[in-house]
C-alpha positions in Angstrom: -91.0 -42.3 -180.8 -88.0 -43.0 -182.8 -86.4 -46.3 -182.4 -82.9 -46.5 -181.0 -80.3 -47.9 -183.2 -78.5 -51.1 -182.4 -75.2 -49.2 -181.6 -76.9 -47.2 -178.9 -78.2 -50.3 -177.3 -74.7 -51.8 -177.3 -73.3 -48.7 -175.8 -75.8 -48.5 -173.0 -75.2 -52.1 -172.1 -71.4 -51.6 -171.9 -71.3 -48.5 -169.8 -71.1 -50.1 -166.3 -68.3 -52.4 -167.4 -66.5 -50.0 -169.6 -66.6 -46.8 -167.5 -63.2 -45.1 -167.2 -61.4 -45.9 -164.0 -63.5 -48.9 -163.2 -61.6 -52.0 -162.1 -62.8 -55.3 -163.1 -64.1 -57.3 -160.2 -61.9 -60.1 -159.0 -63.8 -63.2 -158.5 -63.7 -64.3 -154.8 -62.6 -67.8 -154.5 -64.9 -70.1 -152.7 -63.8 -71.1 -149.2 -61.9 -74.4 -149.1 -63.5 -77.0 -146.9 -61.5 -77.4 -143.7 -60.7 -80.9 -142.9 -61.8 -82.1 -139.5 -59.0 -82.4 -136.9 -58.1 -86.1 -136.7 -58.9 -87.6 -133.4 -56.0 -88.4 -131.1 -55.1 -92.0 -130.9 -56.3 -93.7 -127.7 -53.4 -94.0 -125.3 -53.4 -97.4 -123.6 -51.8 -96.8 -120.3 -50.2 -99.8 -118.7 -51.4 -100.8 -115.3 -48.7 -100.3 -112.7 -46.8 -103.4 -112.2 -47.6 -105.3 -109.1 -44.7 -105.7 -106.8 -44.1 -109.3 -105.7 -45.0 -109.8 -102.0 -42.0 -109.4 -99.7 -40.4 -112.6 -98.8 -40.5 -113.5 -95.2 -37.2 -114.6 -94.0 -37.3 -118.1 -92.6 -35.6 -118.7 -89.3 -34.0 -122.1 -88.7 -35.2 -122.7 -85.2 -32.8 -125.6 -84.7 -29.8 -123.4 -85.6 -31.2 -120.7 -83.2 -31.6 -123.3 -80.5 -27.9 -124.3 -80.9 -26.9 -120.6 -80.7 -28.9 -120.1 -77.5 -27.4 -123.3 -76.0 -23.9 -122.2 -77.0 -24.4 -118.8 -75.3 -26.5 -119.9 -72.2 -25.3 -123.5 -71.9 -27.8 -125.9 -70.3 -29.7 -123.3 -68.2 -32.7 -122.7 -70.6 -33.2 -126.4 -70.9 -32.9 -126.9 -67.2 -35.7 -124.5 -66.6 -37.9 -126.3 -69.2 -37.3 -129.7 -67.6 -37.8 -128.4 -64.0 -41.3 -127.2 -65.0 -42.2 -130.8 -65.8 -40.8 -132.6 -62.8 -40.6 -132.3 -59.0 -36.9 -133.1 -59.1 -35.1 -129.8 -60.0 -31.7 -131.3 -59.1 -32.0 -134.1 -61.6 -33.5 -131.7 -64.1 -30.4 -129.6 -63.8 -28.1 -132.5 -64.2 -30.0 -134.0 -67.0 -30.1 -130.7 -68.9 -26.3 -130.5 -68.6 -25.8 -134.0 -69.9 -28.3 -133.5 -72.8 -26.7 -130.3 -73.8 -23.2 -131.9 -73.8 -24.3 -134.8 -75.9 -26.3 -132.6 -78.3 -23.2 -130.5 -79.0 -21.1 -133.6 -79.6 -23.5 -135.4 -81.8 -25.1 -132.3 -83.5 -28.5 -133.4 -82.5 -31.1 -130.9 -81.3 -31.1 -130.6 -77.5 -34.9 -130.3 -77.5 -35.2 -133.6 -79.4 -33.0 -135.5 -76.8 -34.9 -133.8 -74.0 -38.2 -134.8 -75.6 -37.2 -138.5 -75.7 -36.1 -138.2 -72.1 -39.5 -136.8 -71.0 -41.6 -139.3 -73.1 -39.6 -142.2 -71.8 -39.4 -141.1 -68.1 -41.4 -138.0 -67.3 -40.7 -138.2 -63.6 -36.9 -138.2 -64.3 -36.5 -141.3 -62.1 -32.9 -142.4 -62.8 -33.6 -145.8 -61.1 -36.7 -146.6 -63.1 -36.8 -150.0 -64.9 -39.5 -150.9 -67.4 -41.4 -154.2 -67.8 -39.1 -154.8 -70.8 -36.0 -154.2 -68.7 -35.1 -150.7 -70.0 -33.2 -148.7 -67.4 -32.9 -145.1 -66.3 -33.9 -141.7 -67.7 -33.9 -142.6 -71.4 -34.9 -146.2 -70.8 -31.8 -147.8 -72.3 -31.8 -151.6 -72.7 -28.9 -153.2 -70.7 -27.6 -154.9 -73.8 -26.3 -151.4 -75.0 -24.3 -150.7 -71.8 -20.7 -149.9 -72.5 -21.1 -150.1 -76.3 -21.0 -146.4 -77.3 -17.8 -145.0 -75.7 -19.5 -143.4 -72.7 -17.4 -142.8 -69.6 -19.5 -145.3 -67.5 -21.7 -148.3 -68.3 -23.9 -147.7 -65.2 -27.2 -146.9 -66.8 -28.7 -145.8 -63.6 -26.5 -142.7 -63.4 -27.8 -139.6 -65.1 -24.7 -138.9 -67.3 -24.1 -142.5 -68.5 -27.8 -143.1 -69.2 -28.2 -139.9 -71.3 -24.8 -140.6 -73.0 -26.0 -144.1 -74.1 -29.5 -143.0 -75.0 -28.3 -140.0 -77.1 -25.8 -142.0 -79.0 -28.2 -144.9 -79.7 -30.7 -142.4 -81.2 -27.9 -140.7 -83.2 -26.8 -144.0 -84.6 -30.4 -144.8 -85.7 -30.7 -141.3 -87.3 -27.5 -142.0 -89.4 -28.7 -145.4 -90.4 -32.3 -144.5 -91.4 -31.7 -140.9 -92.4 -35.0 -140.1 -90.9 -35.8 -138.8 -87.4 -39.2 -140.4 -87.4 -37.9 -143.9 -88.4 -35.0 -143.5 -85.9 -37.5 -142.7 -83.1 -39.5 -145.8 -84.0 -36.3 -147.9 -83.8 -35.4 -146.3 -80.5 -38.8 -147.3 -79.2 -38.5 -150.8 -80.4 -41.2 -150.3 -83.0 -39.6 -152.3 -85.8 -42.6 -154.6 -86.6 -45.2 -152.6 -84.8 -45.9 -155.3 -82.2 -43.3 -154.7 -79.5 -45.0 -151.6 -78.0 -48.7 -150.8 -78.2 -49.3 -147.6 -80.3 -45.6 -147.3 -81.0 -46.3 -145.8 -84.4 -47.5 -142.7 -82.6 -44.3 -142.4 -80.7 -42.5 -140.1 -83.2 -45.4 -137.7 -83.2 -45.4 -137.5 -79.4 -41.7 -136.9 -79.3 -41.6 -134.3 -82.0 -44.5 -132.4 -80.5 -42.8 -132.4 -77.1 -39.5 -131.3 -78.7 -41.3 -128.4 -80.4 -42.7 -127.2 -77.1 -39.4 -127.4 -75.4 -37.6 -125.6 -78.2 -40.2 -122.8 -78.1 -39.7 -122.5 -74.3 -35.9 -122.4 -74.7 -36.1 -119.6 -77.4 -38.7 -117.5 -75.7 -37.1 -117.6 -72.3 -33.7 -116.6 -73.7 -32.7 -112.9 -74.1 -32.6 -111.6 -77.7 -29.7 -112.8 -79.7 
């Protein structure tokens, strides 16, 4: 067989690429790598703010007691005293006198009534102690006529409560302390005049709280 010339070989090799009308193939670009979607930043949600607890309005029971007394006069106190004694007539009169002095001196009616009950629970206006104290609030005779009261007769309801209330009020102004004033009223200056006298303020204040509660709960709504 006759060997083919070098030109023929070249021609054969070029036919596919050099055929008429053939377009050269465009190289397909390689796909670009797609970047991963960045993760969304974590959202730190704030915890809902806690609301401060609602404040409970404080009620001044002393002011409320004065309001009830101004509206209903001595009647609520008279009922409270009558429950503790067998003498409703004296309870009525004593409540009237206590309410009058409390208004004049700006001292709680329940405090004066508590002193009255601790000193003389039976509301015996003629009572005289072993130390010589006289009447409902056990006033010492040395004070008679010294506080501008209408009468110096300590065995009458009005005069005795007038003296006792004004003596206590004077001690409150001097000591600026209800507890110390009560000890002075009880003669408990050195602690030896009256047995257990240092417990006297506690007894009075506890009784005053009970009387005040009875006055406020028995009265109609303000």
